[in-house]
N, C-alpha and C positions, 0 to 999 in steps of 0.2 A: 504493500500500500504506500509506503514511503517513496518508492521509486515512481509509482504512478503520480503521486502528488508532486514530487520534485519536477517531473516533466511538465506538469500543468502550470506550476508557478515559477519555473526557472530557478531551481534551488539546488544548492549543494546539501550534502547530508553529513551530519556528525553522529557517529555511533555512540550511544550511551549504554554500552554493554560492558560490564566489568570483566567479562571473560574474553571478549573478542579483541581486547587490547593486546592479548598474548599471542605471539607467533607460535606456530606449530600446533596450537589447539584449534583445529579447524572443524572437524566433523562433529565433535561433542558440543561445540558452541553454535552449531548451524551457521558458521561464518559465511557471509555473503561472498560469492565468487566474482571474479572480474566480469564474467559473462552476465551474471545476474545484475550487476551494477548498471548495465546498459548505457555506459558512457557518463553516468552521473558521478561527479567527484565525491569521494567518501574520505572522511577523516577519522582518526582514532581507532583504526584497525591495524593489527600487527605492529604495535608500537614497541613492545619489549619482549624479552625472553620469559618463559613461564616461571622461572625461579627467581626473577628479579622483583624487588619490592615496588609496589605501585599503589598510591593512595588516592583518596578523593581529592586531596589537595593538589596532587600532581595533575589530575584530570581537570580540575577547576582552572588552574593556571594556564595549561595548554589550550583549553577550549576558549577561555576568555581572550587569549592572544589571537586565536583564529577569528573570533567574532569581532574583536576591535579592529583588527587589520582589515577585515572584510567591510566593516562599517565605514572606516576611513576612505576606502576606495569606492564605497557605495556600490559594491559589485553585485551581490546576489541576496535573495532570501536564503535562509538557512533552516533546515529541518533537523531537529535533534531527535533521534529515535532509538529506542531500546528500553530495557526493563529495569535498569539499575536506578531505583528511585533516588537514592542519595546523590548519585552523580548528576542527575537532572536537576535536583533541588539546589545543588551547589551553584548552578548556573542561573536558574530562574529566580531563586530567593536569596542567593549569597552564601557565603561560606565562612566559618569561623577560622581565624588565623591561629592554628595550633602549632606548637613548636616542632621543629624538624626532628627526625629520628636521631636517637643517640646510640651509636654502635655498641658502647660498653653495656649500657642498661639493657639494650635489646638482646645482646648475646647472653647475658645473665638470665633474662626472662625466658628466652627460647630454649634454654637448657632444662627448664622445669616442665613438669607434666601438665596436661590440660587441667587435671583436678586441682593441682597446686595453684595454677593461675586463676582458676575460678574462685578459689578460697581467698586469694590476695585481692582480687577485684571486688568481691563481696564486702571485704573489710574496708577497702578504700573508697568505694563508690557503689553503694547498693543499687542506686537507680540504673546505672549502666549495666550492672549485673542482671537486672530484670529486663533490660531492653535489647542487649546484643545477642548474637548467635553464640551460645556458650560452647558449641562444638568447633568453632572456628578459632584456631590457635592464634592466627595473625591478628584477628580483631581483639582478642583478649590482651595480647602483648601490647598492641597500640594503645588501648584504653588505659592500661596500667602505666605504661611509659609516660603518657600525657599527665596522669595524676602525679607521678614522681617528679617530672620536670617542672611542673607549674605549682605544685602544692595545692592545686585546686581539684575540682571534680570534672572528669571528662564529660559526664552527662550535662553539666551546666555550660562548660566552655564551648562544646561543639554546637550550641544553638545561638551563640553570639555572632550573628552573621553579618558579613559585609559583601555587598554585591559589586562585582567589578566589570560590569558592562552596562550599556545604555539601551539594551533591547527590550521590547515588549514581547510577551509570549502568548500565543494562542495554545492552550493546553488541551490535549486530546488523550483520553484513555480508552483503549479498545479492550473489550472483554467478551466472554461468552458464558452461557449457562454452565454451571460447575460440572455437571455430568458430561456434557459435550467436550468441555475443556480438558477434563481428565482423560477422556477417551482419546482425544487428539494427542495429548502428551504421551500416552502409552504407545500410540502408533508411531509418533515421532522418534521415540527411543528405538523402536524396532527398525525403523528406516536407517537410523544412525549406525546400528549394529551391522545391518546389511551393507552399508556403504564402507565399512572397514574401521569402525571406532575402536574395536579391540586391538587391531594391528597398530593404529595410530597411538593409542594409549601405551602400548608396549614399547614403541620407539621412545616416547617421552620418558617412560619408566626406566629404560636402560640408559638413557642419556643423562638424566638428572637424579640419579640414585641418591646422591648425598643430600639433596635439598628437596626431596619429594614433599615434605611437610608444608612447603611453601605453595604447592599446587593444590588448591582446594576447590577447583571448578567441578561442578556436578558432571558425572560421566567419566571422570578421570580418577578421582580419589576412590570411587567404588571398585573400579577395575584394578587399581593398585593393590587393593586387599585380595583380589582374586589372584594376581600374580604372586603375591606373598603366601598363597596357599591357605589364607584365613577363611575364605568362602569359595563356593563354587561359582562358575560363570553364570548359571541361571540365577543364583542368589544376587550376584553383582548386578545383573540386568534388572531384577526386581527392585533392588535398592535404588538404582538410577531412576527408575519410574517413580518410586515413592518420594525420593528427594526432589525430583522435578515437580511433582504435584504439590509437595509442601512449599516449595519455593513460589509456585504460582499462587498458592493461598496467601503467602506473606505479601506478595506483590499486590494482590487484590485488597488486602487489609490496608497496606501502605497508601495506595492511590485513592482509596475511598476516603481516607482521612485528610488528604491534601486538598487545598483550596483551589477553586476556579477551574477545575477540570471538567470538560464536557465528556460525558461517558456515552459510548456507543456499544450496544450489545450485538455482536455479529451472529448470535443465534436467532436474533429477532429481525435483523435488517440485512439486506444484501450488501456486499462490498461496494457495489455501484451507488446504492442509496446513501451509504455512509460517506463515500467520496464526494458525491454531489452536495451533501449537506455541509461537509467541512469546507468545500470551496465557496459556498454561499456565505458561510460565517467568515471565511478568510477575506472575501471582498469587502464586507462591512468592517472588518478588523483593520 
C-alpha cells in the first residue's frame, strides 16, 4: 500500500521497521526487495550488521536528517511506514535526549543473566519494569544503563520529548479483525519457511556465534534455539507464529493508545477503498 500511495503523491519512503535496518535479515523480516520497490526511493533498510547496537535515538537522528534535508530542498512528500511504534513516535512526537551508551557499564550488565537484570531494573525503576519487554536483554540493559548514568528513572526520562523536524503528519493505522490477522500471520510464517528462512537463519547463526544474544528479531532467535538442539524445528516454527501474533497484539494495543491516528480495518474495507479515502484526506491535509 505504501508503494501505491508513494506513486500517487510522488513520495519517497522511510522504513520504520526495527528489524529491517539489519543487513542479512531478509526473509524473516519480509524485507522489501528492489523489484518490489518499483523505483520508489527507500531509506532505513540494510543500515547495519545484525550484531551491531542500534537504538531509537540513532533512528531519530538519521531520519530527522533525511526529513530536514528533504524539506530544505523542498523535494518530495515522505511516507514513513512500518510497525515499530517507538521509532515512528520519535519522529512525529519527538524524542527524549538520553545519554549515549557507556561501554564499561554495558559490558558489566551484558554479563548478567536476564533474571538478574530484571531484578536490578525492578529495584531501580519499577515503572519501566512493568512497561518493557522483560525477555529482551538489550532493552533491559539500556533501561538500567540510563538509570545508572543519569541517576534518574528511564520511564520518566524517555517521555521528555523534543521534536527535531518541522513536518506535519497524517497518521494512518491499518488493521484487520484479530482472527483474520492471526490466520495471515501463521500463513506468512509458512511462506517464510518455504522461501528459505531456516537456511538464512543458519548462515546468521554461524557467522555471529559470539554475539547471537544481540539478534532478537522474531524468526531468528527461535531458530537459534533449534540449532542449539533446545527445541525441534516444528516447535521453533510454532514459536515464531506465536511470537509474531503476540507482537501484532502489542502493536494493536500501542497504536490504539496513540493520538490522531485514522484507523482502517482491511477486513471490512477493500484496499482500493482505503487508498481512495487516504488520498481524499491527504488532499485536505
